[in-house]
VOKE-327059 format. One line per 3 residues: number of its first residue (from 1); their letters; for each residue x, z, y of C-alpha. Coordinates in steps of 0.2 Angstrom, whole numbers, plus 5000, padded with zeros to 4 digits. Example, Ala and Ser with C-alpha at 12.3 -4.5 7.8 and 13.67 -1.06 7.14 Angstrom:
BEGIN
1> as> 5062 5039 4978 ~ 5068 5036 4995
This chain:
BEGIN
1> mss> 5054 4838 5268 ~ 5045 4848 5255 ~ 5039 4866 5258
4> qvt> 5039 4878 5244 ~ 5026 4891 5243 ~ 5031 4907 5234
7> atp> 5018 4918 5227 ~ 5020 4936 5231 ~ 5017 4946 5215
10> rpq> 5002 4957 5216 ~ 5006 4976 5215 ~ 5000 4983 5198
13> ppp> 4988 4997 5200 ~ 4994 5014 5194 ~ 4990 5017 5175
16> tps> 4975 5028 5172 ~ 4977 5046 5165 ~ 4971 5039 5148
19> qll> 4984 5025 5148 ~ 4998 5037 5152 ~ 4993 5048 5138
22> lqq> 4993 5033 5126 ~ 5010 5028 5132 ~ 5017 5045 5130
25> qqq> 5010 5047 5112 ~ 5017 5030 5108 ~ 5034 5035 5115
28> qrd> 5033 5051 5105 ~ 5028 5041 5089 ~ 5043 5029 5092
31> kat> 5055 5043 5094 ~ 5049 5052 5078 ~ 5050 5036 5068
34> qas> 5068 5033 5074 ~ 5073 5051 5072 ~ 5065 5055 5055
37> pel> 5064 5046 5039 ~ 5048 5044 5030 ~ 5042 5061 5024
40> tlt> 5035 5064 5006 ~ 5028 5081 5003 ~ 5030 5086 4985
43> scd> 5023 5098 4972 ~ 5036 5101 4958 ~ 5045 5085 4964
46> kpi> 5030 5074 4963 ~ 5022 5067 4979 ~ 5005 5075 4984
49> til> 4991 5063 4981 ~ 4977 5060 4994 ~ 4960 5056 4988
52> lvd> 4948 5046 5000 ~ 4930 5048 4995 ~ 4919 5036 5006
55> ddp> 4907 5023 5002 ~ 4912 5013 5018 ~ 4927 5002 5015
58> dcr> 4931 5001 5034 ~ 4932 5020 5035 ~ 4943 5020 5020
61> lli> 4954 5007 5028 ~ 4955 5017 5045 ~ 4960 5033 5035
64> rda> 4973 5024 5026 ~ 4980 5016 5042 ~ 4981 5034 5050
67> iae> 4989 5041 5035 ~ 5002 5027 5036 ~ 5005 5032 5054
70> ckv> 5009 5050 5049 ~ 5025 5043 5040 ~ 5021 5051 5024
73> snd> 5024 5041 5008 ~ 5011 5050 4998 ~ 5000 5041 4985
76> vhe> 4983 5037 4992 ~ 4968 5034 4980 ~ 4951 5029 4984
79> vqt> 4933 5031 4976 ~ 4917 5026 4984 ~ 4904 5040 4977
82> gee> 4903 5058 4974 ~ 4901 5054 4955 ~ 4917 5045 4955
85> als> 4926 5059 4965 ~ 4921 5071 4952 ~ 4927 5060 4938
88> flt> 4943 5057 4947 ~ 4946 5076 4950 ~ 4941 5081 4932
91> rqg> 4950 5066 4925 ~ 4936 5059 4915 ~ 4932 5041 4910
94> kya> 4943 5028 4918 ~ 4951 5042 4928 ~ 4958 5051 4913
97> aap> 4976 5049 4919 ~ 4972 5052 4937 ~ 4984 5063 4947
100> rpg> 4978 5080 4954 ~ 4976 5077 4973 ~ 4983 5089 4986
103> lvy> 4971 5083 4999 ~ 4953 5076 4999 ~ 4944 5067 5013
106> ldi> 4926 5068 5008 ~ 4912 5058 5017 ~ 4896 5068 5018
109> emp> 4883 5053 5019 ~ 4885 5043 5003 ~ 4873 5036 4990
112> gid> 4870 5046 4975 ~ 4878 5063 4975 ~ 4881 5066 4994
115> gle> 4897 5074 5000 ~ 4890 5092 5002 ~ 4884 5092 4984
118> tlk> 4900 5085 4978 ~ 4910 5098 4988 ~ 4899 5112 4979
121> rir> 4902 5105 4962 ~ 4921 5103 4966 ~ 4922 5121 4971
124> ahp> 4913 5126 4955 ~ 4928 5121 4945 ~ 4942 5135 4946
127> qlh> 4956 5122 4943 ~ 4950 5113 4959 ~ 4947 5128 4970
130> eip> 4963 5127 4980 ~ 4963 5108 4984 ~ 4960 5106 5003
133> ivm> 4945 5096 5007 ~ 4941 5089 5024 ~ 4923 5084 5026
136> mtg> 4921 5068 5037 ~ 4905 5062 5044 ~ 4897 5052 5058
139> vcd> 4884 5066 5061 ~ 4887 5081 5072 ~ 4875 5093 5063
142> epq> 4876 5112 5064 ~ 4866 5116 5049 ~ 4877 5103 5039
145> mrk> 4893 5111 5046 ~ 4887 5128 5040 ~ 4883 5122 5023
148> aae> 4900 5113 5022 ~ 4909 5130 5027 ~ 4897 5140 5014
151> yga> 4902 5127 5000 ~ 4920 5129 5003 ~ 4926 5115 5015
154> nsy> 4943 5118 5023 ~ 4938 5107 5038 ~ 4924 5098 5045
157> tvk> 4928 5082 5055 ~ 4916 5071 5065 ~ 4921 5052 5063
160> pan> 4922 5046 5081 ~ 4913 5030 5085 ~ 4929 5024 5094
163> aeq> 4941 5017 5081 ~ 4956 5023 5090 ~ 4950 5040 5092
166> flr> 4945 5040 5073 ~ 4963 5036 5069 ~ 4970 5050 5080
169> tvl> 4958 5062 5072 ~ 4964 5057 5054 ~ 4982 5057 5060
172> ast> 4980 5075 5067 ~ 4971 5081 5051 ~ 4983 5073 5039
175> tyw> 4998 5079 5049 ~ 4991 5097 5048 ~ 4986 5097 5030
178> lti> 5002 5089 5023 ~ 5015 5095 5035 ~ 5010 5112 5042
181> hqq> 4998 5120 5029 ~ 5007 5126 5014 ~ 5001 5130 4997
184> peh> 5010 5137 4981 ~ 5009 5120 4973 ~ 5011 5110 4988
187> hid> 5025 5114 5000 ~ 5041 5108 5009 ~ 5057 5112 5000
190> pkm> 5061 5130 5003 ~ 5079 5125 5009 ~ 5070 5117 5024
193> arr> 5062 5134 5029 ~ 5070 5145 5042 ~ 5072 5163 5038
C-alpha cells in the first residue's frame, strides 16, 4: 500500500501597492492597444518627426522603446551631439533632406556643444522657435533648470536611474507632446475635435 503525499499550495502574499499599480497600468495599455489603432499625428498630412539628441545609445534606445509604447507611428531620428542636432534642424551637410521635427528630446550633458548651448542656438533660429524641446538629463540641478527655461525649453525632465521609471517618464512626455499639446503645424484632424 502506497501512501500519497499531497503538497498544499502555499498562499500567495497579496500584491504590493506598486505591483497593483503596474498591473493596472498594463491592463490599461492592453485595453488601449485593443481599442485604438496606432496613432499618427500629422502636419499637413505628413507624420510628425521626433528627433532624439543624446550621446548615450542606451538612453536613445529607451526613449525609442517608450515612444513605441505610445502607439504612435511617427518617424524617429537620432543624432549624438549638439552639432549634429543643429545640422539636422537647419538641414545642413548630410542632413540637407532632413524632415522638420515636431518634437525634440535633447540631452544636456554631451561632449562638444552641450544641450543648453544647443537649445540656445536652436531658439535663435526663428524657423525653429515653435518646435517643442524636452530637455532630458541625469542631473537634478536648479540653476540648470532655470537656464533651460530661460533659453526656451518647453520641458525639463530628469532621467530616472530606474529603467522602468525612465520609460514611464518618456511615455508620459511623448503622450503629452504628441497627443495633447496642439500647434498650428502639428495637430489632430479638426474633424476629431469636439465643439
